[in-house]
KEMI-199647 format. One record per residue (C-alpha): residue number from 1; x, y, z; residue in three letters. Coordinates in pm, 1 decimal, m for minus. Layout:
ROVEX    i         x         y         z   aa
ROVEX  NUM         X         Y         Z  Ala
...
END
This chain:
ROVEX    i         x         y         z   aa
ROVEX    1    2762.5    3985.3    3688.6  Met
ROVEX    2    2752.0    3874.7    4044.6  Thr
ROVEX    3    3012.4    3666.4    4220.3  Glu
ROVEX    4    2787.2    3377.2    4214.8  Arg
ROVEX    5    2748.6    3397.4    3863.0  Glu
ROVEX    6    3121.8    3414.8    3812.7  Arg
ROVEX    7    3183.3    3117.0    4006.3  Thr
ROVEX    8    2916.1    2884.9    3897.1  Asp
ROVEX    9    2860.5    3002.2    3539.6  Gly
ROVEX   10    2476.6    3020.0    3556.4  Met
ROVEX   11    2225.9    3313.2    3510.1  Arg
ROVEX   12    1987.6    3339.7    3803.4  Pro
ROVEX   13    1688.1    3190.0    3613.7  Ala
ROVEX   14    1864.8    2905.8    3502.8  Val
ROVEX   15    1997.8    2837.0    3848.0  Arg
ROVEX   16    1656.6    2850.1    3989.5  Glu
ROVEX   17    1468.0    2667.3    3717.9  Thr
ROVEX   18    1690.3    2362.2    3718.1  Tyr
ROVEX   19    1772.6    2390.2    4092.1  Gly
ROVEX   20    1527.8    2464.5    4355.7  Pro
ROVEX   21    1219.9    2489.1    4109.4  Ala
ROVEX   22    1318.9    2138.9    3936.2  Asp
ROVEX   23    1163.6    2169.5    3612.1  Leu
ROVEX   24    1197.1    1807.6    3564.3  Ser
ROVEX   25     920.9    1745.9    3804.2  Ala
ROVEX   26     668.8    1961.1    3634.6  Val
ROVEX   27     391.1    1727.4    3505.3  Pro
ROVEX   28     408.5    1867.3    3151.1  Val
ROVEX   29     759.0    1708.6    3131.7  Phe
ROVEX   30     643.7    1370.6    3226.3  Ala
ROVEX   31     944.0    1121.7    3229.0  Gly
ROVEX   32    1213.1    1380.1    3286.0  Gly
ROVEX   33    1350.2    1433.0    2964.3  Phe
ROVEX   34    1252.2    1819.8    2958.0  Ile
ROVEX   35    1178.0    1874.8    2604.4  Asn
ROVEX   36     878.1    1977.0    2392.4  Phe
ROVEX   37     855.0    1656.2    2204.4  Gly
ROVEX   38     869.1    1499.5    1857.3  Tyr
ROVEX   39     513.9    1404.7    1770.7  Trp
ROVEX   40     339.6    1180.4    1557.4  Gln
ROVEX   41      80.4    1298.1    1309.4  Pro
ROVEX   42    m182.7    1068.6    1487.7  Gly
ROVEX   43    m120.4    1232.1    1808.5  Asp
ROVEX   44    m306.7    1531.9    1710.5  Leu
ROVEX   45    m661.9    1386.5    1657.8  Gly
ROVEX   46    m693.6    1216.1    2012.4  Arg
ROVEX   47    m651.7    1290.7    2365.4  Pro
ROVEX   48    m288.8    1226.2    2469.1  Leu
ROVEX   49    m174.4    1015.9    2762.1  Thr
ROVEX   50     132.2    1042.3    2983.2  Val
ROVEX   51     280.4     745.7    2768.2  Ala
ROVEX   52     219.8     962.6    2448.6  Asp
ROVEX   53     411.3    1251.3    2622.0  Arg
ROVEX   54     706.4    1036.9    2724.4  Ile
ROVEX   55     722.0     884.9    2388.4  Arg
ROVEX   56     728.2    1208.8    2223.8  Ser
ROVEX   57    1040.2    1316.7    2424.0  Gln
ROVEX   58    1226.0     993.4    2367.1  Gln
ROVEX   59    1135.7    1045.7    1993.4  Asp
ROVEX   60    1312.6    1367.9    1994.1  Leu
ROVEX   61    1624.8    1221.7    2123.4  Tyr
ROVEX   62    1588.8     935.5    1867.1  Arg
ROVEX   63    1552.5    1203.2    1596.3  His
ROVEX   64    1876.9    1380.6    1723.7  Val
ROVEX   65    2061.4    1054.2    1772.5  Leu
ROVEX   66    1961.2     912.5    1414.4  Asp
ROVEX   67    2075.3    1261.1    1259.4  Thr
ROVEX   68    2411.8    1270.7    1438.0  Val
ROVEX   69    2480.2     909.1    1386.6  Gly
ROVEX   70    2602.3     643.6    1336.2  Pro
ROVEX   71    2641.7     641.7    1707.5  Val
ROVEX   72    2730.7     256.5    1761.4  Glu
ROVEX   73    3086.8     193.5    1902.6  Gly
ROVEX   74    3172.0     540.8    1908.8  Gly
ROVEX   75    3249.6     806.0    2205.7  Glu
ROVEX   76    2937.2    1031.8    2237.8  Val
ROVEX   77    2866.6    1365.7    2476.1  Leu
ROVEX   78    2558.5    1504.1    2554.6  Glu
ROVEX   79    2586.4    1871.9    2627.1  Val
ROVEX   80    2312.2    1968.0    2881.2  Gly
ROVEX   81    2226.6    1625.8    2973.6  Cys
ROVEX   82    1957.7    1733.0    3264.5  Gly
ROVEX   83    1851.5    1407.4    3432.5  Leu
ROVEX   84    2049.8    1201.0    3204.6  Gly
ROVEX   85    1760.5     998.0    3089.4  Val
ROVEX   86    1847.0    1081.0    2712.1  Gly
ROVEX   87    2193.3     944.5    2784.9  Cys
ROVEX   88    2037.4     636.0    2915.6  Ala
ROVEX   89    1820.0     597.6    2616.9  Leu
ROVEX   90    2128.3     650.4    2371.7  Ala
ROVEX   91    2316.9     385.1    2573.5  Leu
ROVEX   92    2048.0     131.1    2558.0  Glu
ROVEX   93    1919.5     182.2    2194.6  Glu
ROVEX   94    2225.6     307.0    2012.9  Tyr
ROVEX   95    2506.9     114.9    2163.7  Ala
ROVEX   96    2798.3     370.8    2194.5  Pro
ROVEX   97    3123.1     246.3    2333.4  Ala
ROVEX   98    3051.2     524.4    2596.9  Arg
ROVEX   99    2821.4     807.8    2662.1  Ile
ROVEX  100    2903.8    1104.6    2868.1  Thr
ROVEX  101    2646.6    1337.5    2993.7  Gly
ROVEX  102    2749.0    1697.2    3096.3  Met
ROVEX  103    2546.1    1956.2    3277.4  Asp
ROVEX  104    2627.6    2278.2    3434.3  Ile
ROVEX  105    2407.1    2259.2    3729.9  His
ROVEX  106    2520.4    2032.8    4007.6  Pro
ROVEX  107    2154.3    1950.9    4145.4  Gln
ROVEX  108    2049.7    1822.0    3810.6  Gln
ROVEX  109    2366.7    1612.9    3788.0  Leu
ROVEX  110    2271.7    1478.7    4142.8  Glu
ROVEX  111    1924.4    1404.8    4015.1  Arg
ROVEX  112    2063.8    1220.5    3710.9  Ala
ROVEX  113    2269.2    1018.0    3931.7  Arg
ROVEX  114    1977.0     902.2    4141.7  Arg
ROVEX  115    1763.2     867.1    3818.4  Ala
ROVEX  116    2045.3     642.1    3663.0  Asn
ROVEX  117    2188.6     451.0    3985.1  Thr
ROVEX  118    2110.9     107.7    3823.3  Gly
ROVEX  119    2246.7     182.0    3476.2  Leu
ROVEX  120    2543.3     371.6    3609.5  Leu
ROVEX  121    2653.0      71.8    3826.5  Ala
ROVEX  122    2591.6    m190.6    3563.4  Ser
ROVEX  123    2747.1       7.5    3254.5  Ala
ROVEX  124    3031.9     136.2    3478.2  Gly
ROVEX  125    3239.9     453.6    3404.2  Pro
ROVEX  126    3398.3     302.8    3099.1  Ala
ROVEX  127    3039.6     319.3    2941.2  Arg
ROVEX  128    2834.2     586.0    3114.3  Phe
ROVEX  129    2964.0     891.0    3305.9  Arg
ROVEX  130    2805.5    1205.6    3438.3  Leu
ROVEX  131    3030.4    1529.9    3445.8  Val
ROVEX  132    2990.3    1878.3    3550.2  Arg
ROVEX  133    3081.7    2132.5    3294.0  Gly
ROVEX  134    2937.6    2414.4    3084.9  Ala
ROVEX  135    2882.2    2427.4    2714.1  Ala
ROVEX  136    3144.8    2716.8    2700.6  Glu
ROVEX  137    3403.5    2555.8    2888.8  Arg
ROVEX  138    3412.6    2181.9    2844.4  Met
ROVEX  139    3639.6    1969.2    3088.1  Pro
ROVEX  140    3741.2    1749.6    2817.8  Phe
ROVEX  141    4058.9    1713.1    2597.2  Gly
ROVEX  142    4115.2    1780.0    2233.2  Glu
ROVEX  143    3937.5    1531.7    2003.6  Ala
ROVEX  144    3764.5    1307.9    2248.7  Glu
ROVEX  145    3450.6    1233.1    2098.7  Phe
ROVEX  146    3309.0    1111.1    1783.8  Asp
ROVEX  147    2956.8    1256.2    1840.1  Arg
ROVEX  148    2861.2    1556.1    2029.5  Val
ROVEX  149    2492.7    1620.1    2064.9  Tyr
ROVEX  150    2244.9    1860.2    2252.0  Ser
ROVEX  151    1868.4    1843.5    2299.1  Val
ROVEX  152    1685.1    2163.2    2401.7  Glu
ROVEX  153    1967.2    2322.4    2591.0  Ala
ROVEX  154    2124.5    2562.0    2353.2  Ala
ROVEX  155    1846.1    2830.7    2429.6  Gln
ROVEX  156    2035.6    2849.0    2761.5  His
ROVEX  157    2380.7    2890.8    2640.8  Phe
ROVEX  158    2537.1    3240.5    2719.2  Asp
ROVEX  159    2776.6    3241.2    2433.7  Asp
ROVEX  160    2725.6    3057.3    2105.5  Leu
ROVEX  161    3070.5    3132.9    1972.9  Glu
ROVEX  162    3247.2    2973.1    2284.0  Ala
ROVEX  163    3015.3    2685.0    2254.8  Phe
ROVEX  164    3100.3    2633.4    1868.9  Ala
ROVEX  165    3474.8    2661.1    1956.7  Ala
ROVEX  166    3431.8    2410.8    2231.8  Glu
ROVEX  167    3231.6    2141.1    2015.2  Ala
ROVEX  168    3501.5    2186.5    1741.7  Ala
ROVEX  169    3783.7    2112.7    2001.3  Arg
ROVEX  170    3634.4    1810.0    2145.6  Val
ROVEX  171    3521.5    1630.1    1818.5  Leu
ROVEX  172    3756.5    1409.3    1655.6  Arg
ROVEX  173    3825.5    1465.0    1289.7  Pro
ROVEX  174    3515.7    1337.9    1090.3  Gly
ROVEX  175    3306.1    1374.1    1417.0  Gly
ROVEX  176    2950.4    1511.6    1398.2  Arg
ROVEX  177    2763.6    1750.1    1593.0  Leu
ROVEX  178    2374.7    1777.4    1623.9  Ala
ROVEX  179    2181.9    2058.9    1834.1  Val
ROVEX  180    1813.5    2050.9    1870.2  Ala
ROVEX  181    1654.9    2364.1    2000.0  Ser
ROVEX  182    1429.0    2659.5    1938.8  Phe
ROVEX  183    1523.7    2997.3    1782.5  Phe
ROVEX  184    1408.5    3316.3    1694.1  Ala
ROVEX  185    1288.3    3319.5    1325.9  Ala
ROVEX  186    1375.1    3687.9    1234.3  Asp
ROVEX  187    1564.6    3970.6    1391.2  Pro
ROVEX  188    1271.6    4148.3    1534.5  Ala
ROVEX  189    1158.3    3854.0    1716.7  Ala
ROVEX  190    1347.9    3901.0    2066.6  Pro
ROVEX  191    1107.2    4181.9    2180.5  Glu
ROVEX  192     803.1    4008.2    2071.1  Leu
ROVEX  193     901.2    3674.9    2217.8  Leu
ROVEX  194     961.3    3851.1    2550.2  Ala
ROVEX  195     601.7    4007.5    2530.5  Glu
ROVEX  196     459.7    3650.5    2460.6  Leu
ROVEX  197     673.2    3396.4    2655.5  Leu
ROVEX  198     788.1    3442.5    3033.6  Thr
ROVEX  199    1102.5    3225.4    2976.1  Thr
ROVEX  200    1213.9    3490.8    2718.1  Phe
ROVEX  201    1116.6    3781.9    2949.2  Ala
ROVEX  202    1283.6    3653.7    3259.0  Asp
ROVEX  203    1620.1    3550.9    3093.2  Gly
ROVEX  204    1567.1    3178.0    3112.6  Leu
ROVEX  205    1573.3    3141.3    2727.5  Asp
ROVEX  206    1777.5    3362.3    2486.5  Ile
ROVEX  207    1635.7    3464.0    2153.8  Ala
ROVEX  208    1885.3    3401.6    1877.4  Arg
ROVEX  209    1847.9    3299.4    1499.6  Gln
ROVEX  210    1971.1    2958.5    1378.2  Pro
ROVEX  211    2230.5    3159.4    1160.0  Ala
ROVEX  212    2391.6    3266.1    1487.9  Asp
ROVEX  213    2483.4    2908.9    1573.0  Leu
ROVEX  214    2565.2    2782.5    1216.9  Thr
ROVEX  215    2787.3    3080.5    1137.9  Asp
ROVEX  216    2954.9    3050.0    1487.0  Ala
ROVEX  217    3019.5    2649.0    1401.8  Leu
ROVEX  218    3170.4    2761.5    1063.1  Thr
ROVEX  219    3390.2    3019.4    1222.0  Arg
ROVEX  220    3509.3    2742.8    1464.1  Ala
ROVEX  221    3623.2    2548.8    1158.5  Gly
ROVEX  222    3345.8    2297.1    1135.3  Leu
ROVEX  223    3191.6    2222.9     806.4  Glu
ROVEX  224    2849.7    2183.2     649.7  Gly
ROVEX  225    2676.9    2367.9     925.6  Ala
ROVEX  226    2301.8    2375.9     830.4  Arg
ROVEX  227    1987.7    2421.4    1030.1  Ala
ROVEX  228    1676.4    2214.4     957.6  Glu
ROVEX  229    1345.0    2305.0    1070.1  Ser
ROVEX  230    1142.9    2038.3    1248.0  Ile
ROVEX  231     877.0    2267.5    1380.8  Gly
ROVEX  232     574.1    2087.4    1226.8  Pro
ROVEX  233     665.8    1780.6    1452.0  Ala
ROVEX  234     714.1    1987.3    1754.8  Val
ROVEX  235     472.4    2281.7    1796.9  Trp
ROVEX  236     125.1    2151.0    1693.5  Pro
ROVEX  237     185.8    1831.2    1922.7  Gly
ROVEX  238     320.1    2039.8    2220.2  Trp
ROVEX  239      37.2    2280.2    2226.1  Asp
ROVEX  240    m207.8    1974.6    2185.4  His
ROVEX  241     m54.3    1817.8    2509.4  Trp
ROVEX  242     m67.1    2153.7    2680.6  Leu
ROVEX  243    m429.3    2206.4    2607.3  Ser
ROVEX  244    m535.8    1950.8    2874.3  Ala
ROVEX  245    m394.7    2154.5    3151.5  Gln
ROVEX  246    m371.6    2507.0    3012.6  Trp
ROVEX  247    m623.5    2748.0    2874.5  Glu
ROVEX  248    m565.9    2931.6    2531.7  Pro
ROVEX  249    m410.5    3265.3    2599.9  Gly
ROVEX  250    m210.5    3148.7    2891.7  Thr
ROVEX  251     175.1    3200.1    2813.0  Trp
ROVEX  252     276.2    2841.3    2759.8  Pro
ROVEX  253       9.4    2802.7    2489.1  Arg
ROVEX  254     185.7    3112.7    2309.6  Asn
ROVEX  255     469.0    2893.3    2180.5  Phe
ROVEX  256     218.4    2780.2    1908.2  Leu
ROVEX  257     114.3    3145.5    1853.7  Gln
ROVEX  258     480.3    3254.2    1827.5  Ala
ROVEX  259     559.8    2963.4    1556.2  Trp
ROVEX  260     223.8    3061.1    1373.9  Asp
ROVEX  261     331.3    3434.6    1365.5  Arg
ROVEX  262     671.9    3322.7    1229.7  Gly
ROVEX  263     861.4    3457.7    1540.6  Leu
ROVEX  264     998.4    3123.0    1666.1  Leu
ROVEX  265    1068.5    2767.8    1550.4  Asp
ROVEX  266    1240.7    2455.8    1622.7  Tyr
ROVEX  267    1568.2    2332.2    1441.9  Tyr
ROVEX  268    1814.0    2082.8    1431.8  Val
ROVEX  269    2159.9    2217.9    1370.3  Val
ROVEX  270    2437.8    1990.3    1229.2  Thr
ROVEX  271    2791.3    2034.0    1134.2  Ala
ROVEX  272    3104.3    1815.7    1113.5  Glu
ROVEX  273    3479.2    1833.3    1185.3  Arg
ROVEX  274    3675.4    1803.9     880.7  Pro
ROVEX  275    3873.0    1474.4     852.4  Arg
ROVEX  276    4195.2    1669.8     714.7  Ala
END
């Protein structure tokens, strides 16, 4: 590990992708949410618009927030908030007492502050704040949050055990956690995924199984850890959206192939801190 990695906590691929390369500016992630989307059945039978794309990303947030909820009136943390537009959606549609967006990348946080200037000013730090921190080392006290969620960031986390321990620590008794991300579907998948998908080959994404996270959450003291596949609502729609910009056989289209081959799937992982 280099001195820079020791001080900023980021692998080179993560630092570049969310820093100088600015993944949020790539057209396939229109709207700045930076996720694959949660698509409606009717989306697959017609050409898709940018508005459809943005709605799909918003709907993935809504699905996660509905799963981790109720959110209203609670202290809520998003781990890996990116541009903070998911935090803004949560604040405006789900009425938490306060939403905290945390991200490890300082450039992402600066973009998030610019993207949410008006809302940050009108809501104030008592209702909306953006904080720098790593999933494995959260800069918060014990039992600060009623709900903790993460949308399409866990594939970048270096240490799921450390993340699970931190999530358990910052959750209040009775608090709930929801993590949406893509995971390898079998132990042989990492090498095959690296052959199919550039992001696994270059170290941006880490291929782990959903049980790696549910087991870590259980060891951290959380209860009811389970992983639910939402792949049918993610992969076909994502590939249909890509089809207008990428030819079959190009690597971004291989996410659908990886799912079809049983190598990769998309899950929402949930758990709860015991009340006792």
